[in-house]
DOKOLLO-924511 format. One record per residue: residue in one letter; x, y, z of N, C-alpha, C in turn. Coordinates in pm, whole numbers, plus 50000, padded with zeros to 5 digits. Example, Ala and Ser with C-alpha at 12.3 -4.5 7.8 and 13.67 -1.06 7.14 Angstrom:
BEGIN
<pt><code>A</code><n_east>51319</n_east><n_north>49431</n_north><n_up>50780</n_up><ca_east>51230</ca_east><ca_north>49550</ca_north><ca_up>50780</ca_up><c_east>51320</c_east><c_north>49670</c_north><c_up>50780</c_up></pt>
<pt><code>S</code><n_east>51285</n_east><n_north>49775</n_north><n_up>50708</n_up><ca_east>51367</ca_east><ca_north>49894</ca_north><ca_up>50714</ca_up><c_east>51290</c_east><c_north>50003</c_north><c_up>50787</c_up></pt>
//
This chain:
BEGIN
<pt><code>M</code><n_east>61788</n_east><n_north>58037</n_north><n_up>58204</n_up><ca_east>61650</ca_east><ca_north>57991</ca_north><ca_up>58211</ca_up><c_east>61641</c_east><c_north>57857</c_north><c_up>58139</c_up></pt>
<pt><code>A</code><n_east>61569</n_east><n_north>57764</n_north><n_up>58197</n_up><ca_east>61551</ca_east><ca_north>57632</ca_north><ca_up>58137</ca_up><c_east>61415</c_east><c_north>57623</c_north><c_up>58070</c_up></pt>
<pt><code>A</code><n_east>61407</n_east><n_north>57540</n_north><n_up>57967</n_up><ca_east>61281</ca_east><ca_north>57519</ca_north><ca_up>57896</ca_up><c_east>61278</c_east><c_north>57376</c_north><c_up>57844</c_up></pt>
<pt><code>L</code><n_east>61160</n_east><n_north>57319</n_north><n_up>57834</n_up><ca_east>61143</ca_east><ca_north>57187</ca_north><ca_up>57776</ca_up><c_east>61098</c_east><c_north>57202</c_north><c_up>57631</c_up></pt>
<pt><code>T</code><n_east>61155</n_east><n_north>57120</n_north><n_up>57544</n_up><ca_east>61118</ca_east><ca_north>57121</ca_north><ca_up>57404</ca_up><c_east>61142</c_east><c_north>56982</c_north><c_up>57348</c_up></pt>
<pt><code>K</code><n_east>61077</n_east><n_north>56948</n_north><n_up>57238</n_up><ca_east>61093</ca_east><ca_north>56816</ca_north><ca_up>57176</ca_up><c_east>61188</c_east><c_north>56824</c_north><c_up>57057</c_up></pt>
<pt><code>T</code><n_east>61254</n_east><n_north>56712</n_north><n_up>57032</n_up><ca_east>61338</ca_east><ca_north>56704</ca_north><ca_up>56912</ca_up><c_east>61251</c_east><c_north>56665</c_north><c_up>56793</c_up></pt>
<pt><code>R</code><n_east>61297</n_east><n_north>56704</n_north><n_up>56674</n_up><ca_east>61229</ca_east><ca_north>56662</ca_north><ca_up>56552</ca_up><c_east>61334</c_east><c_north>56638</c_north><c_up>56445</c_up></pt>
<pt><code>A</code><n_east>61302</n_east><n_north>56551</n_north><n_up>56352</n_up><ca_east>61396</ca_east><ca_north>56518</ca_north><ca_up>56246</ca_up><c_east>61401</c_east><c_north>56631</c_north><c_up>56144</c_up></pt>
<pt><code>L</code><n_east>61522</n_east><n_north>56663</n_north><n_up>56101</n_up><ca_east>61543</ca_east><ca_north>56766</ca_north><ca_up>56000</ca_up><c_east>61658</c_east><c_north>56717</c_north><c_up>55912</c_up></pt>
<pt><code>G</code><n_east>61624</n_east><n_north>56654</n_north><n_up>55802</n_up><ca_east>61725</ca_east><ca_north>56591</ca_north><ca_up>55719</ca_up><c_east>61785</c_east><c_north>56474</c_north><c_up>55795</c_up></pt>
<pt><code>G</code><n_east>61917</n_east><n_north>56470</n_north><n_up>55806</n_up><ca_east>61984</ca_east><ca_north>56363</ca_north><ca_up>55880</ca_up><c_east>62017</c_east><c_north>56402</c_north><c_up>56023</c_up></pt>
<pt><code>S</code><n_east>61963</n_east><n_north>56514</n_north><n_up>56069</n_up><ca_east>61992</ca_east><ca_north>56564</ca_north><ca_up>56204</ca_up><c_east>61865</c_east><c_north>56575</c_north><c_up>56285</c_up></pt>
<pt><code>L</code><n_east>61880</n_east><n_north>56614</n_north><n_up>56411</n_up><ca_east>61767</ca_east><ca_north>56646</ca_north><ca_up>56497</ca_up><c_east>61770</c_east><c_north>56795</c_north><c_up>56525</c_up></pt>
<pt><code>A</code><n_east>61655</n_east><n_north>56855</n_north><n_up>56535</n_up><ca_east>61645</ca_east><ca_north>56999</ca_north><ca_up>56562</ca_up><c_east>61550</c_east><c_north>57022</c_north><c_up>56680</c_up></pt>
<pt><code>V</code><n_east>61573</n_east><n_north>57129</n_north><n_up>56752</n_up><ca_east>61482</ca_east><ca_north>57172</ca_north><ca_up>56859</ca_up><c_east>61448</c_east><c_north>57319</c_north><c_up>56836</c_up></pt>
<pt><code>T</code><n_east>61332</n_east><n_north>57359</n_north><n_up>56881</n_up><ca_east>61294</ca_east><ca_north>57499</ca_north><ca_up>56872</ca_up><c_east>61309</c_east><c_north>57561</c_north><c_up>57010</c_up></pt>
<pt><code>I</code><n_east>61347</n_east><n_north>57686</n_north><n_up>57013</n_up><ca_east>61361</ca_east><ca_north>57758</ca_north><ca_up>57139</ca_up><c_east>61231</c_east><c_north>57834</c_north><c_up>57164</c_up></pt>
<pt><code>P</code><n_east>61166</n_east><n_north>57811</n_north><n_up>57278</n_up><ca_east>61040</ca_east><ca_north>57879</ca_north><ca_up>57308</ca_up><c_east>61056</c_east><c_north>58031</c_north><c_up>57303</c_up></pt>
<pt><code>I</code><n_east>60952</n_east><n_north>58100</n_north><n_up>57256</n_up><ca_east>60957</ca_east><ca_north>58245</ca_north><ca_up>57234</ca_up><c_east>60985</c_east><c_north>58322</c_north><c_up>57362</c_up></pt>
<pt><code>D</code><n_east>60934</n_east><n_north>58276</n_north><n_up>57477</n_up><ca_east>60962</ca_east><ca_north>58348</ca_north><ca_up>57601</ca_up><c_east>61111</c_east><c_north>58345</c_north><c_up>57636</c_up></pt>
<pt><code>L</code><n_east>61178</n_east><n_north>58235</n_north><n_up>57605</n_up><ca_east>61322</ca_east><ca_north>58226</ca_north><ca_up>57626</ca_up><c_east>61398</c_east><c_north>58312</c_north><c_up>57525</c_up></pt>
<pt><code>V</code><n_east>61350</n_east><n_north>58316</n_north><n_up>57401</n_up><ca_east>61411</ca_east><ca_north>58400</ca_north><ca_up>57297</ca_up><c_east>61405</c_east><c_north>58547</c_north><c_up>57340</c_up></pt>
<pt><code>K</code><n_east>61289</n_east><n_north>58590</n_north><n_up>57388</n_up><ca_east>61273</ca_east><ca_north>58729</ca_north><ca_up>57430</ca_up><c_east>61356</c_east><c_north>58761</c_north><c_up>57553</c_up></pt>
<pt><code>K</code><n_east>61355</n_east><n_north>58670</n_north><n_up>57651</n_up><ca_east>61429</ca_east><ca_north>58694</ca_north><ca_up>57775</ca_up><c_east>61578</c_east><c_north>58707</c_north><c_up>57748</c_up></pt>
<pt><code>E</code><n_east>61631</n_east><n_north>58623</n_north><n_up>57661</n_up><ca_east>61774</ca_east><ca_north>58624</ca_north><ca_up>57631</ca_up><c_east>61811</c_east><c_north>58721</c_north><c_up>57519</c_up></pt>
<pt><code>G</code><n_east>61712</n_east><n_north>58777</n_north><n_up>57451</n_up><ca_east>61737</ca_east><ca_north>58870</ca_north><ca_up>57343</ca_up><c_east>61805</c_east><c_north>58805</c_north><c_up>57223</c_up></pt>
<pt><code>L</code><n_east>61765</n_east><n_north>58683</n_north><n_up>57192</n_up><ca_east>61827</ca_east><ca_north>58608</ca_north><ca_up>57083</ca_up><c_east>61782</c_east><c_north>58660</c_north><c_up>56947</c_up></pt>
<pt><code>K</code><n_east>61873</n_east><n_north>58656</n_north><n_up>56853</n_up><ca_east>61845</ca_east><ca_north>58694</ca_north><ca_up>56715</ca_up><c_east>61888</c_east><c_north>58581</c_north><c_up>56623</c_up></pt>
<pt><code>E</code><n_east>61842</n_east><n_north>58585</n_north><n_up>56500</n_up><ca_east>61879</ca_east><ca_north>58484</ca_north><ca_up>56400</ca_up><c_east>62029</c_east><c_north>58489</c_north><c_up>56374</c_up></pt>
<pt><code>D</code><n_east>62088</n_east><n_north>58372</n_north><n_up>56351</n_up><ca_east>62230</ca_east><ca_north>58353</ca_north><ca_up>56318</ca_up><c_east>62325</c_east><c_north>58385</c_north><c_up>56434</c_up></pt>
<pt><code>E</code><n_east>62276</n_east><n_north>58387</n_north><n_up>56558</n_up><ca_east>62365</ca_east><ca_north>58404</ca_north><ca_up>56673</ca_up><c_east>62415</c_east><c_north>58268</c_north><c_up>56718</c_up></pt>
<pt><code>L</code><n_east>62534</n_east><n_north>58265</n_north><n_up>56773</n_up><ca_east>62592</ca_east><ca_north>58144</ca_north><ca_up>56827</ca_up><c_east>62548</c_east><c_north>58131</c_north><c_up>56973</c_up></pt>
<pt><code>V</code><n_east>62488</n_east><n_north>58016</n_north><n_up>57008</n_up><ca_east>62442</ca_east><ca_north>57993</ca_north><ca_up>57145</ca_up><c_east>62497</c_east><c_north>57861</c_north><c_up>57195</c_up></pt>
<pt><code>E</code><n_east>62510</n_east><n_north>57848</n_north><n_up>57325</n_up><ca_east>62555</ca_east><ca_north>57724</ca_north><ca_up>57388</ca_up><c_east>62433</c_east><c_north>57653</c_north><c_up>57444</c_up></pt>
<pt><code>I</code><n_east>62424</n_east><n_north>57522</n_north><n_up>57421</n_up><ca_east>62313</ca_east><ca_north>57445</ca_north><ca_up>57477</ca_up><c_east>62370</c_east><c_north>57332</c_north><c_up>57562</c_up></pt>
<pt><code>R</code><n_east>62294</n_east><n_north>57290</n_north><n_up>57660</n_up><ca_east>62326</ca_east><ca_north>57173</ca_north><ca_up>57742</ca_up><c_east>62210</c_east><c_north>57077</c_north><c_up>57726</c_up></pt>
<pt><code>V</code><n_east>62241</n_east><n_north>56950</n_north><n_up>57702</n_up><ca_east>62138</ca_east><ca_north>56850</ca_north><ca_up>57675</ca_up><c_east>62124</c_east><c_north>56757</c_north><c_up>57795</c_up></pt>
<pt><code>K</code><n_east>62000</n_east><n_north>56739</n_north><n_up>57839</n_up><ca_east>61968</ca_east><ca_north>56647</ca_north><ca_up>57947</ca_up><c_east>61835</c_east><c_north>56582</c_north><c_up>57913</c_up></pt>
<pt><code>K</code><n_east>61834</n_east><n_north>56449</n_north><n_up>57900</n_up><ca_east>61709</ca_east><ca_north>56379</ca_north><ca_up>57870</ca_up><c_east>61618</c_east><c_north>56384</c_north><c_up>57993</c_up></pt>
<pt><code>V</code><n_east>61492</n_east><n_north>56407</n_north><n_up>57969</n_up><ca_east>61392</ca_east><ca_north>56412</ca_north><ca_up>58075</ca_up><c_east>61330</c_east><c_north>56274</c_north><c_up>58087</c_up></pt>
<pt><code>K</code><n_east>61331</n_east><n_north>56220</n_north><n_up>58208</n_up><ca_east>61271</ca_east><ca_north>56089</ca_north><ca_up>58231</ca_up><c_east>61120</c_east><c_north>56105</c_north><c_up>58241</c_up></pt>
<pt><code>K</code><n_east>61049</n_east><n_north>56015</n_north><n_up>58176</n_up><ca_east>60903</ca_east><ca_north>56017</ca_north><ca_up>58183</ca_up><c_east>60858</c_east><c_north>55957</c_north><c_up>58315</c_up></pt>
<pt><code>D</code><n_east>60759</n_east><n_north>56017</n_north><n_up>58374</n_up><ca_east>60702</ca_east><ca_north>55970</ca_north><ca_up>58499</ca_up><c_east>60585</c_east><c_north>55877</c_north><c_up>58468</c_up></pt>
<pt><code>G</code><n_east>60587</n_east><n_north>55757</n_north><n_up>58522</n_up><ca_east>60482</ca_east><ca_north>55660</ca_north><ca_up>58496</ca_up><c_east>60369</c_east><c_north>55665</c_north><c_up>58598</c_up></pt>
<pt><code>F</code><n_east>60373</n_east><n_north>55764</n_north><n_up>58688</n_up><ca_east>60271</ca_east><ca_north>55773</ca_north><ca_up>58791</ca_up><c_east>60133</c_east><c_north>55792</c_north><c_up>58728</c_up></pt>
<pt><code>G</code><n_east>60039</n_east><n_north>55710</n_north><n_up>58767</n_up><ca_east>59903</ca_east><ca_north>55719</ca_north><ca_up>58717</ca_up><c_east>59882</c_east><c_north>55651</c_north><c_up>58583</c_up></pt>
<pt><code>L</code><n_east>59984</n_east><n_north>55581</n_north><n_up>58534</n_up><ca_east>59978</ca_east><ca_north>55518</ca_north><ca_up>58403</ca_up><c_east>59870</c_east><c_north>55409</c_north><c_up>58396</c_up></pt>
<pt><code>L</code><n_east>59856</n_east><n_north>55336</n_north><n_up>58504</n_up><ca_east>59759</ca_east><ca_north>55224</ca_north><ca_up>58507</ca_up><c_east>59637</c_east><c_north>55257</c_north><c_up>58591</c_up></pt>
<pt><code>K</code><n_east>59596</n_east><n_north>55382</n_north><n_up>58588</n_up><ca_east>59481</ca_east><ca_north>55424</ca_north><ca_up>58667</ca_up><c_east>59356</c_east><c_north>55347</c_north><c_up>58622</c_up></pt>
<pt><code>G</code><n_east>59282</n_east><n_north>55299</n_north><n_up>58720</n_up><ca_east>59158</ca_east><ca_north>55228</ca_north><ca_up>58689</ca_up><c_east>59175</c_east><c_north>55078</c_north><c_up>58674</c_up></pt>
<pt><code>I</code><n_east>59297</n_east><n_north>55027</n_north><n_up>58691</n_up><ca_east>59318</ca_east><ca_north>54884</ca_north><ca_up>58673</ca_up><c_east>59259</c_east><c_north>54803</c_north><c_up>58789</c_up></pt>
<pt><code>G</code><n_east>59244</n_east><n_north>54865</n_north><n_up>58905</n_up><ca_east>59184</ca_east><ca_north>54797</ca_north><ca_up>59018</ca_up><c_east>59288</c_east><c_north>54727</c_north><c_up>59104</c_up></pt>
<pt><code>K</code><n_east>59244</n_east><n_north>54672</n_north><n_up>59216</n_up><ca_east>59334</ca_east><ca_north>54605</ca_north><ca_up>59310</ca_up><c_east>59358</c_east><c_north>54461</c_north><c_up>59266</c_up></pt>
<pt><code>F</code><n_east>59475</n_east><n_north>54409</n_north><n_up>59304</n_up><ca_east>59504</ca_east><ca_north>54269</ca_north><ca_up>59277</ca_up><c_east>59425</c_east><c_north>54181</c_north><c_up>59372</c_up></pt>
<pt><code>T</code><n_east>59385</n_east><n_north>54068</n_north><n_up>59322</n_up><ca_east>59312</ca_east><ca_north>53970</ca_north><ca_up>59404</ca_up><c_east>59397</c_east><c_north>53845</c_north><c_up>59418</c_up></pt>
<pt><code>R</code><n_east>59353</n_east><n_north>53753</n_north><n_up>59499</n_up><ca_east>59424</ca_east><ca_north>53626</ca_north><ca_up>59517</ca_up><c_east>59437</c_east><c_north>53554</c_north><c_up>59383</c_up></pt>
<pt><code>K</code><n_east>59339</n_east><n_north>53566</n_north><n_up>59297</n_up><ca_east>59338</ca_east><ca_north>53502</ca_north><ca_up>59166</ca_up><c_east>59450</c_east><c_north>53557</c_north><c_up>59075</c_up></pt>
<pt><code>D</code><n_east>59492</n_east><n_north>53681</n_north><n_up>59098</n_up><ca_east>59595</ca_east><ca_north>53745</ca_north><ca_up>59017</ca_up><c_east>59737</c_east><c_north>53702</c_north><c_up>59052</c_up></pt>
<pt><code>R</code><n_east>59759</n_east><n_north>53634</n_north><n_up>59163</n_up><ca_east>59894</ca_east><ca_north>53598</ca_north><ca_up>59206</ca_up><c_east>59958</c_east><c_north>53498</c_north><c_up>59112</c_up></pt>
<pt><code>M</code><n_east>60086</n_east><n_north>53519</n_north><n_up>59083</n_up><ca_east>60160</ca_east><ca_north>53428</ca_north><ca_up>58993</ca_up><c_east>60175</c_east><c_north>53289</c_north><c_up>59054</c_up></pt>
<pt><code>G</code><n_east>60192</n_east><n_north>53280</n_north><n_up>59186</n_up><ca_east>60212</ca_east><ca_north>53151</ca_north><ca_up>59253</ca_up><c_east>60095</c_east><c_north>53056</c_north><c_up>59231</c_up></pt>
<pt><code>D</code><n_east>59977</n_east><n_north>53110</n_north><n_up>59212</n_up><ca_east>59857</ca_east><ca_north>53028</ca_north><ca_up>59193</ca_up><c_east>59848</c_east><c_north>52973</c_north><c_up>59052</c_up></pt>
<pt><code>R</code><n_east>59934</n_east><n_north>53016</n_north><n_up>58962</n_up><ca_east>59922</ca_east><ca_north>52975</ca_north><ca_up>58821</ca_up><c_east>60008</c_east><c_north>52855</c_north><c_up>58785</c_up></pt>
<pt><code>F</code><n_east>60088</n_east><n_north>52805</n_north><n_up>58878</n_up><ca_east>60175</ca_east><ca_north>52691</ca_north><ca_up>58845</ca_up><c_east>60126</c_east><c_north>52565</c_north><c_up>58907</c_up></pt>
//
């Protein structure tokens, strides 16, 4: 089962927490050895500039030189 979680600083290292639903599903207990695979999640910029409006002829770079 996959889960998303954030890293946080803990001394000189980074730590992640395992979501409780994953802990229950896998039957994890304290001090158990587990294997993890790390994959950075790319942020989606869709909708980032919502409300900026359409470009006009005045906005073109060619008109500024």
